[in-house]
LUMVO-659171 format. One line per 4 residues: for each residue x, y, z of C-alpha. Coordinates in Angstrom, 2 decimals, padded with zeros to 5 digits. Layout:
N
X Y Z  ...
***
This chain:
237
-066.55 -022.50 038.90  -065.27 -024.88 036.24  -061.66 -025.98 035.93  -061.44 -024.25 032.55
-062.59 -020.94 034.05  -060.13 -021.29 036.92  -057.36 -021.83 034.39  -058.39 -018.76 032.41
-058.46 -016.65 035.58  -055.00 -017.91 036.51  -053.68 -016.95 033.09  -055.32 -013.53 033.32
-053.86 -013.00 036.80  -050.45 -013.92 035.50  -050.76 -011.48 032.62  -051.87 -008.68 034.94
-049.05 -009.43 037.36  -046.50 -009.36 034.55  -047.97 -006.09 033.29  -047.77 -004.66 036.80
-044.11 -005.61 037.13  -043.32 -004.18 033.70  -045.15 -000.97 034.59  -043.27 -000.68 037.87
-039.95 -001.07 036.06  -040.91 001.61 033.54  -042.28 004.14 036.02  -039.93 003.54 038.97
-037.24 005.99 037.75  -039.91 008.70 037.71  -041.39 007.97 041.14  -040.00 010.64 043.48
-042.05 011.00 046.67  -039.43 013.28 048.22  -040.45 016.06 045.82  -043.69 016.46 047.76
-041.98 017.57 050.98  -038.39 018.54 050.19  -037.45 021.33 047.82  -033.66 021.04 047.95
-032.69 017.93 046.01  -029.50 016.69 044.45  -027.45 013.73 043.29  -024.40 011.73 044.23
-022.12 010.60 041.43  -018.97 008.64 040.71  -017.12 007.26 037.71  -020.11 004.95 037.18
-022.02 007.93 035.74  -019.41 008.43 033.01  -019.02 011.87 031.46  -021.45 014.35 033.03
-022.77 017.53 031.44  -022.79 019.63 034.59  -024.61 022.62 033.11  -027.49 020.40 031.99
-027.46 018.60 035.33  -027.68 021.81 037.33  -030.47 023.02 035.06  -032.58 019.95 035.81
-033.48 020.90 039.35  -030.24 019.64 040.90  -029.41 021.89 043.84  -026.29 020.01 044.95
-024.00 017.12 044.08  -021.82 014.85 046.12  -018.89 013.39 044.20  -017.05 010.20 045.07
-013.42 010.99 045.82  -011.90 007.87 047.33  -012.34 004.40 048.73  -010.34 002.47 051.28
-006.72 003.43 051.73  -005.45 003.69 048.18  -008.26 004.11 045.63  -009.17 007.44 044.05
-012.21 007.68 041.82  -010.83 008.24 038.29  -013.46 010.88 037.49  -013.24 012.79 040.77
-010.91 015.59 039.73  -012.80 016.15 036.48  -016.19 016.16 038.19  -014.97 018.41 041.00
-013.68 021.06 038.60  -016.70 020.82 036.30  -019.19 021.12 039.16  -017.44 024.26 040.39
-017.34 025.74 036.89  -021.08 025.11 036.49  -021.76 026.80 039.82  -023.23 023.65 041.34
-022.88 023.36 045.13  -020.80 020.26 045.69  -019.03 018.10 048.23  -016.90 014.96 048.28
-017.46 011.55 049.82  -015.28 008.62 050.81  -016.36 004.98 050.76  -015.19 003.51 054.07
-014.09 -000.11 054.05  -013.39 -002.45 056.94  -010.07 -003.37 055.40  -007.82 -000.49 056.47
-007.58 001.87 059.40  -009.59 005.05 059.65  -006.37 007.08 059.67  -005.09 005.57 056.43
-008.45 006.10 054.77  -008.69 009.69 055.98  -005.25 010.36 054.52  -006.36 008.90 051.20
-009.40 011.19 051.14  -007.32 014.23 052.09  -004.86 013.54 049.27  -007.70 013.52 046.76
-009.90 016.42 047.87  -008.73 020.04 047.83  -009.64 022.40 050.64  -012.40 024.71 049.45
-014.09 026.76 052.17  -017.39 026.94 050.30  -017.64 023.19 049.63  -020.33 021.11 051.30
-019.18 019.12 054.35  -017.25 015.91 053.60  -019.20 012.64 053.77  -018.06 009.19 054.85
-020.06 006.35 053.27  -020.30 003.72 056.02  -022.06 000.72 054.52  -019.34 -001.84 053.77
-020.07 -005.06 055.66  -016.96 -006.96 054.57  -015.27 -009.26 053.96  -011.83 -008.06 052.91
-010.13 -009.79 050.00  -006.65 -008.75 051.12  -005.82 -009.10 054.80  -008.06 -009.16 057.86
-010.88 -006.78 058.69  -010.27 -004.10 061.29  -011.20 -005.15 064.81  -013.42 -002.17 065.62
-015.04 -000.39 062.68  -016.74 002.14 064.96  -013.37 003.20 066.37  -011.94 003.50 062.86
-014.95 005.51 061.72  -014.43 007.88 064.64  -010.77 008.35 063.71  -011.80 009.13 060.14
-014.32 011.73 061.29  -011.81 013.43 063.56  -008.95 013.50 061.05  -011.07 014.83 058.21
-012.69 017.47 060.40  -009.26 018.62 061.56  -008.11 019.06 057.96  -011.19 020.71 056.44
-012.69 022.46 059.45  -016.06 020.79 058.86  -017.39 017.70 060.61  -018.12 014.95 058.07
-021.64 013.59 057.65  -022.14 009.83 058.04  -023.93 008.13 055.15  -025.30 004.74 056.09
-027.79 002.01 055.31  -030.26 000.26 057.61  -028.14 -002.90 057.51  -024.88 -001.22 058.53
-026.59 000.99 061.06  -028.29 -001.91 062.81  -025.09 -003.95 062.85  -022.74 -001.26 064.20
-024.24 002.13 064.96  -027.34 001.66 067.11  -027.10 003.86 070.21  -023.89 005.52 069.02
-023.03 008.92 067.52  -026.00 010.80 069.01  -024.56 014.16 068.02  -023.48 013.40 064.45
-025.30 014.32 061.25  -026.47 011.45 059.08  -027.32 010.76 055.47  -029.74 007.85 055.31
-030.38 005.49 052.41  -034.07 004.64 052.44  -035.45 004.06 048.98  -038.87 005.59 048.40
-039.86 005.85 052.09  -038.65 008.64 054.39  -036.03 007.38 056.87  -037.49 005.60 059.87
-034.36 005.89 062.01  -032.07 008.72 063.11  -035.06 011.03 063.04  -033.92 014.48 064.02
-030.36 013.59 063.01  -030.54 012.96 059.29  -029.43 015.82 057.07  -029.70 014.08 053.71
-032.02 011.33 052.53  -031.15 009.11 049.57  -034.60 008.30 048.27  -033.80 006.84 044.86
-031.06 004.73 043.30  -032.16 004.77 039.67  -033.24 008.32 039.07  -032.91 010.19 035.84
-031.48 013.65 035.32  -030.41 015.64 032.30  -026.67 015.57 031.73  -026.28 011.99 032.95
-026.73 008.93 030.76  -028.15 006.13 032.87  -029.37 005.93 036.46  -028.19 008.16 039.28
-028.81 008.33 043.04  -031.23 011.06 044.09  -031.15 012.79 047.47  -033.08 015.36 049.47
-031.84 017.86 052.02  -033.92 017.83 055.19  -033.59 021.47 056.21  -034.26 024.99 055.01
-032.44 026.93 052.33  -030.72 028.99 055.02  -029.52 025.83 056.74  -028.24 024.46 053.47
-026.39 027.66 052.66  -024.80 027.62 056.14  -023.12 024.28 055.39  -021.04 025.96 052.69
-019.64 028.64 055.00
***
């Protein structure tokens, strides 16, 4: 093979690789493997999604929505109250989640969540998003994040009468949760591939972080429920 031909092949390979990357970027938002096995699918949203048309969203195959309520000990998502009311008005099953940080106690964070989220018996169980790895910009990190997470779970369950679900990532799980919480329900972030850990314990699976749904401008997280319709309905009772 001549040098010139090698050069041409290298250029062609580069063009094909670039085309492949461009194609992946274009088609990624539409790649949803979870649709093959899981019929009950929904979204999780926050102020990052801006103004949401909840009727359009519900009409686009969205069976449920989790709405960010709070973060840490003193932050409330500015769109939470609006989204909460609008989801209810649209008849969309919905629940609230809290982003847990390592910067304040579980009790303080539970109180922040409770201040933000009204008690609604037919809401989905609360969720605690446990993925923050630190550091803290103001003050030291808590000494035992697992202990603080446990306090949060207990306090929120006491208030709402429903045990919160733990959302987590592989990184956080491997750093803090391995071998712990054998009886808790989990929500696992595992983009594209079905979760490879907490099998038998995960209730929700976040399978996409740049999905597209009617009623939302821009990307949105997509999630699947791992059980039956009857099991899903039971969570709202």
